C-alpha positions in Angstrom: -0.8 -11.1 42.7 -3.6 -9.5 40.7 -2.3 -6.0 41.5 1.1 -7.1 40.2 -0.3 -8.2 36.9 -2.3 -5.0 36.6 0.7 -2.9 37.3 2.8 -4.9 34.8 0.0 -4.5 32.1 0.1 -0.7 32.6 3.9 -0.7 32.3 3.7 -2.7 29.1 1.1 -0.4 27.6 3.3 2.6 28.4 6.3 0.9 26.8 4.2 0.0 23.7 3.2 3.6 23.3 6.7 4.8 23.7 8.1 2.3 21.2 5.5 3.2 18.7 6.2 6.9 19.2 10.0 6.3 18.7 9.4 4.6 15.4 7.1 7.3 14.2 9.7 9.9 15.1 12.4 8.0 13.2 14.2 7.0 16.4 14.5 3.4 15.4 17.5 2.5 17.5 15.8 3.9 20.6 12.7 1.9 19.9 14.7 -1.3 19.4 16.6 -0.7 22.7 13.3 -0.3 24.6 11.9 -3.4 22.9 15.0 -5.5 24.0 14.5 -4.2 27.6 10.9 -5.1 27.4 11.8 -8.6 26.2 13.7 -9.2 29.4 10.8 -8.7 31.8 8.6 -11.5 33.2 5.7 -10.8 30.8 7.0 -11.1 27.3 6.0 -8.7 24.5 2.7 -9.7 22.8 1.5 -9.8 19.3 0.8 -6.0 19.1 4.3 -4.9 20.1 5.9 -7.4 17.7 3.7 -6.1 14.9 4.7 -2.5 15.7 8.4 -3.3 15.8 8.2 -5.3 12.5 6.4 -2.5 10.8 9.0 0.0 12.1 11.9 -2.1 10.8 10.4 -2.6 7.4 9.6 1.1 7.0 13.1 2.0 7.9 14.4 -0.4 5.3 15.9 -2.9 7.8 14.4 -5.8 5.9 17.1 -8.3 7.1 16.4 -7.4 10.7 12.7 -7.7 10.2 13.1 -11.2 8.7 15.3 -12.3 11.5 12.7 -11.1 14.0 10.0 -12.9 12.2 11.9 -16.2 12.3 12.7 -15.6 16.0 9.0 -15.1 16.7 8.2 -18.5 15.1 10.9 -20.2 17.2 9.6 -18.5 20.3 6.0 -19.5 19.7 4.7 -16.0 19.5 1.1 -15.9 18.4 0.4 -14.3 15.0 -2.7 -12.3 14.1 -3.8 -11.6 10.6 -2.7 -8.0 11.2 0.8 -9.2 12.0 0.9 -11.3 8.8 -0.3 -8.2 6.9 2.6 -6.2 8.3 5.1 -8.9 7.2 3.6 -9.5 3.8 3.4 -5.7 3.1 6.9 -5.1 4.4 8.4 -7.8 2.2 6.5 -6.6 -0.9 7.5 -3.0 -0.5 11.2 -3.8 0.2 12.0 -5.7 -2.9 11.0 -9.1 -1.6 7.6 -9.6 -3.3 8.5 -13.1 -4.3 9.0 -14.0 -0.6 5.7 -12.4 0.3 3.9 -14.5 -2.3 5.6 -17.7 -1.1 4.7 -16.9 2.5 1.1 -16.2 1.5 0.9 -19.5 -0.3 2.0 -21.3 2.9 -0.5 -19.3 5.0 -3.3 -20.1 2.6 -2.6 -23.8 2.9 -3.3 -23.3 6.6 -6.8 -22.2 5.8 -6.4 -18.8 7.5 -9.1 -16.2 6.9 -7.6 -13.1 5.5 -9.0 -9.6 5.7 -9.3 -7.2 2.7 -6.1 -5.4 3.7 -4.0 -8.6 3.4 -5.6 -9.6 0.1 -4.9 -6.2 -1.3 -1.2 -6.4 -0.2 -0.8 -9.8 -1.8 -2.5 -8.8 -5.0 0.1 -6.0 -5.4 2.9 -8.5 -4.7 1.6 -10.9 -7.3 1.7 -8.2 -9.9 5.2 -7.4 -8.9 6.4 -11.0 -9.5 4.5 -11.3 -12.8 1.6 -13.5 -11.5 -0.9 -11.2 -13.2 -3.6 -13.8 -13.9 -3.4 -15.0 -10.3 -3.7 -11.4 -9.0 -6.8 -10.9 -11.2 -8.4 -14.2 -10.0 -7.6 -13.2 -6.4 -9.4 -9.9 -6.9 -12.4 -11.6 -8.6 -12.8 -14.0 -5.7 -13.0 -11.3 -3.0 -16.8 -11.2 -2.9 -16.9 -15.0 -2.5 -14.8 -14.6 0.7 -17.5 -12.3 2.2 -15.2 -9.2 1.7 -15.7 -5.9 -0.1 -12.9 -4.3 -2.1 -11.8 -0.9 -0.7 -10.7 2.1 -2.7 -7.1 1.0 -1.9 -7.9 -2.4 -3.4 -9.2 -0.8 -6.6 -6.3 1.6 -6.8 -3.9 -1.4 -6.5 -5.7 -3.2 -9.3 -6.0 -0.3 -11.7 -2.5 1.1 -11.2 -0.9 -2.4 -11.7 -3.0 -3.2 -14.7 -2.0 0.1 -16.4 1.6 -0.6 -15.5 1.4 -3.9 -17.2 -0.1 -2.3 -20.3 -3.6 -3.7 -19.6 -5.3 -0.3 -19.8 -8.7 -1.5 -21.0 -8.9 -4.0 -18.1 -8.0 -1.1 -15.8 -10.9 0.9 -17.2 -13.2 -2.0 -16.6 -12.1 -2.3 -13.0 -12.7 1.4 -12.5 -16.2 1.1 -14.0 -17.1 -1.8 -11.8 -15.9 0.1 -8.8 -18.3 3.0 -9.6 -21.1 0.6 -10.1 -20.5 -1.0 -6.7 -20.9 2.4 -5.0 -17.2 2.7 -4.1 -16.3 6.3 -4.9 -12.7 7.0 -6.1 -10.7 9.5 -4.1 -8.3 12.1 -5.3 -5.3 9.9 -4.5 -6.6 7.1 -6.7 -7.4 9.4 -9.7 -4.0 11.1 -9.5 -2.2 7.7 -9.5 -4.2 6.6 -12.5 -3.6 9.8 -14.4 0.2 9.6 -13.8 0.3 5.9 -14.8 -1.6 6.6 -18.0 0.5 9.7 -19.0 3.7 7.7 -18.5 2.3 5.0 -20.8 1.4 7.6 -23.5 -2.4 7.0 -23.0 -3.2 10.7 -23.3 -6.9 10.5 -24.1 -7.5 8.1 -21.3 -5.5 10.3 -18.9 -7.6 13.3 -19.9 -10.8 11.4 -19.3 -9.7 10.9 -15.7 -8.6 14.5 -15.4 -12.1 15.6 -16.2 -13.3 13.3 -13.4 -11.0 15.1 -11.0 -12.5 18.5 -12.0 -16.1 17.1 -11.9 -15.6 15.9 -8.4 -14.2 19.2 -7.2 -10.8 17.5 -6.5 -7.4 18.7 -7.5 -4.3 17.4 -9.2 -1.4 16.6 -6.9 1.9 18.5 -7.3 3.6 15.4 -8.7 0.8 15.1 -11.3 1.1 18.7 -12.3 4.9 18.4 -12.5 4.5 15.4 -14.9 2.0 17.3 -17.0 4.4 20.3 -17.3 7.3 18.0 -18.3 5.3 16.2 -20.9 3.2 19.0 -22.5 5.4 22.1 -22.1 7.4 23.5 -25.0 10.1 21.0 -24.6 7.8 18.1 -23.7 7.3 15.0 -25.9 3.5 15.7 -26.1 3.7 19.4 -26.7 1.9 19.1 -30.0 -1.0 17.4 -28.2 -1.5 20.0 -25.5 -4.7 21.3 -27.1 -6.3 18.0 -26.1 -6.0 19.0 -22.5 -9.0 20.6 -20.6 -8.7 24.4 -20.9 -7.6 24.9 -17.3 -4.6 22.7 -18.0 -3.4 24.5 -21.1 0.2 25.6 -21.1 1.8 29.0 -21.6 5.6 28.9 -21.9 5.9 25.8 -19.8 3.6 27.0 -17.0 0.2 25.6 -16.1 -2.9 27.5 -15.3 -4.4 26.8 -11.9 
């Protein structure tokens, strides 16, 4: 029977790859049909394929279907990995169910599970969304004690959310601590910070981060440039302050120099 199990494993692997490919191609219904067919064979789908399907459902906005699948997994006794929980927590948080993500995390934490940095980053973002700002900050501060190291995504999550909540000085402090730790900001992070600060009217702070983009030989994203044009061009609300911008970002009749 060893050969049978081996052949079955190869078939499952092929099916997993196909399902993942269908989801990435936006062929969600085809992926779900294949998953249902897979569920009817002798060897039931494992943790990996469930995580792929859950992720696909959440990304397609089928939150209700993803929740139903999650509860069915619990009833069926499917084993959960931290990666699977990350998919569920992230999917809930990104689809307007951050409160449910936080509640689920609280239950998981009571089970003394060991979370990875990806999961903690997801739940920090969810906590900000539901207004549990102090808890999010405490969660971030406790990361080293858990033997983990914040990633640039973790720092981006913290700084962007703090700015969003009007805590710009705290965001600057987090950014400074990141640089001291040796974690270098990437272009994506800097652009997010700049946009958040501009939308909050924190012009001087935004310009400070723009000079960092130039100093690191990075570039502003199209969405950041578009926001600059709308705010500092002739009809923009900050037109009178355009001279504060670095020379390369000075405007001429609503255009921006590259």
